[in-house]
C-alpha positions, 0 to 999 in steps of 0.5 A: 543232431543227426537225422536218420537219412544221410544228406548228399556229401556225407560220409558213411560212418566206419563200421567197426566190424567191417569185413575185408583184408588188411594190406599185410594179409593181401601181401602174404597171400601174394607171396604164398601164391608166388612161392607155389607157382615157383615150386610148380615151375621147378617141378615141371622143368625137372620133369621135362629135363628127365624126359629129355634124358630118357629120350636121349638114352632111348636113342642111344640104345636104338642106335647101338642095337642098329650098330650090332645088327649091321655088324651081324649082317656083314657075315661071320663074327670074329673077336675084335673092336670096331669104332664109330660115332653116334648121330650126336657125335659121341664115339662108340666102340663095338667089342666082339669077344668069345664068351666060351672061355669065361663060361668054361665051355670048351667043346661048344659052338661059338658063343659071341659076347657083343658090347657097344660102349660109349667111348673106348672098350672100357666106357659106359655100356650102352648095349650088350648081347650074346649070339651063337655062331656057326658051329662049322666055323 
């Protein structure tokens, strides 16, 4: 016969409606959390890689613009190729050409097309512009 007060050493009876999680539910929750963490890390890594690529392109464009400005500061332009290397060691080619024939301009002042490409003259364009020349020369 049981009395209403528990004695020391007695175990409480298991409640059939006890609240809690089973081990399977806990493991599934950990697995879902781990997958969500992996997705977040992959997304962050992709974002960082994209930002590095954008920064590398920005640096290349800045350097290519500097190449063009340096060439313009050296005096009169003439058609031709100049080659060099960017700060990361990648080769560049500066191509100067007369744009008047392509535009059908015969009696116009010089109009120079300037392109900086990676590698040779047929490489990937990095920077391009058109500048006018001296009408007397």
